[in-house]
N, C-alpha and C positions, 0 to 999 in steps of 0.2 A: 194758682193756676185762674183761678176768678179775676185776680189782678191783671194776669197778662192779658184775657179774654175782655176786661173792662164790663164782663157782666158774670153774672150767678151763672154757676153751674147746675147742671139737674136735679132734681130731689133724690133720685133715684142714689147719686152718689152720697150725697148728705147721710141717706138712709143705711146704704152700704157702712158707711165708715161708722156709723153708729151701733150697728149690729156687731160690726167688729170688735170695737170697744166694750159693749158687752158680754161679748162670747169670753174677752180677756177678763175681764173682772168674776166673771162665772169661775172659769179655770184658777183665778185667785182664792176664791174662796173654798172651791172643792180642796185644792191643796192645802189651804188655811184647815180644814176640818179634817183631813187625811192625818195630819202631824199632829193637831191636837187629839183627837181619838185615839191615834196610837200610842201615842205616850201616855196617855190614862189607861189604855188597857196593858201598858208593860209596868206599869207601877202597878194595876191590881193584880197581875197575873192571870188576865183575862184569855181564854181560847183565839186562837189566831185566826179561827173562822170568818170572824166579826171584820177584819182587814177586808175582806172581799168587797163588802158592798160601798166602803170610800175609795176603793181603788176602782172599780166600775163606775161610779159617777164621775170620778176624774178622767178615767176612760172617756167615756162619754162627751164631758164638756171640752175633753182635746179636741175631741172627732169634730164636735161642732166648731171649734175654734180654728180648725185648721180647713174645714168648707167655709168658712168665714174669709179667712184671710186669702184664698183660692178668690172667692168672689169681690173683694175688695182691690185685690191686685188688678184684675182684671178691669174692674171701674177705673181704675186710677188709670191704667194703661186708655182704656177709651176718652176719658177726659184729656188726659195727656194729648192724643189725635186730634181733638175737637180743638185744643189750645194753641197746638202748633199752626204756623202761618202757610197757607196752600202755596 
């Protein structure tokens, strides 16, 4: 879109994209933690109630990623509208 406009996009667009990417990385990290902790607990025979913390952390990260996705979709739509010829 920047090439089509021949000018840089607003700084908020880049910030929204960066926050979305960061939210994706957080979800990936929480999922890896959940998998590792679940496999370790299964080997040790630990009680299942510890899984709740991992699941809640993952759920919170997914909720944040969902909100970031909505924001970035709206931001990109606005950028497209500014890019299209009038």
